[in-house]
C-alpha positions as CSV (number, residue, x, y, z in Angstrom):
1,M,98.2,100.8,118.5
2,K,99.0,103.3,116.1
3,F,99.2,102.2,112.4
4,T,100.0,105.5,110.9
5,K,103.6,104.8,112.7
6,I,103.6,102.4,109.8
7,Y,102.7,104.4,106.9
8,D,102.7,108.1,107.6
9,P,106.2,109.4,107.1
10,R,105.7,112.0,109.9
11,E,105.0,109.5,112.6
12,M,108.0,107.1,111.0
13,N,111.4,107.3,113.4
14,S,114.5,107.6,111.7
15,Y,115.3,103.8,111.0
16,Q,111.9,103.5,109.2
17,F,112.4,106.5,107.3
18,V,115.9,105.3,106.2
19,A,114.6,101.8,105.1
20,A,111.6,103.2,103.2
21,T,114.1,105.6,101.0
22,G,116.8,102.9,101.0
23,L,113.8,100.9,99.2
24,V,112.7,103.0,96.9
25,M,116.4,103.7,96.1
26,T,116.9,100.0,95.4
27,L,113.9,99.9,93.5
28,V,115.1,102.7,91.2
29,A,118.5,101.7,90.9
30,N,116.9,98.0,89.7
31,I,115.0,99.5,87.2
32,I,117.6,101.4,85.6
33,M,119.7,98.2,85.9
34,L,117.0,96.3,83.9
35,L,116.8,99.2,81.1
36,I,120.6,99.0,80.5
37,G,121.1,95.0,80.8
38,K,123.1,94.9,83.5
39,S,122.8,92.8,86.6
40,M,124.2,92.2,90.0
41,H,124.9,89.4,91.9
42,N,122.5,89.0,95.0
43,F,121.2,92.9,94.5
44,E,117.7,91.7,95.5
45,A,119.5,90.8,98.8
46,L,119.1,94.5,99.7
47,Y,115.3,94.2,99.5
48,L,115.4,91.7,102.7
49,C,118.0,94.0,104.3
50,W,115.6,97.0,103.9
51,V,112.5,95.2,104.8
52,V,114.3,93.7,108.1
53,F,115.8,97.3,108.9
54,F,111.9,98.7,108.2
55,G,110.8,96.3,110.6
56,L,112.8,96.7,113.4
57,G,112.3,100.2,113.2
58,T,108.7,99.8,113.6
59,I,109.4,97.6,116.5
60,A,111.0,100.3,117.6
61,N,108.9,103.0,117.3
62,F,105.8,100.7,118.7
63,N,107.8,100.4,121.8
64,S,108.7,104.2,122.4
65,N,107.0,106.6,124.5
66,P,105.2,110.3,122.9
67,D,108.2,111.7,124.8
68,D,111.3,109.8,123.9
69,H,111.2,111.5,120.2
70,D,114.0,113.6,119.4
71,H,113.2,116.4,122.5
72,H,116.2,118.1,123.6
73,H,115.4,119.8,126.6
74,H,117.9,122.4,127.5
75,H,117.9,124.1,131.2
């Protein structure tokens, strides 16, 4: 089991990368909303969504073979 598939962006699949980006963007948006004094009902639920999305992407990444990654062979 290669644990770098969890934290190294070069080893992540597209689901993990989108989830990590979404998590960072949600955190930045949350900080901005705190600074300007705004709030949004259930905004924190986005964190759970990104974590679940990342977890499912990680499971898919661990279950994939090295040959499964975005290689298009043209004959």
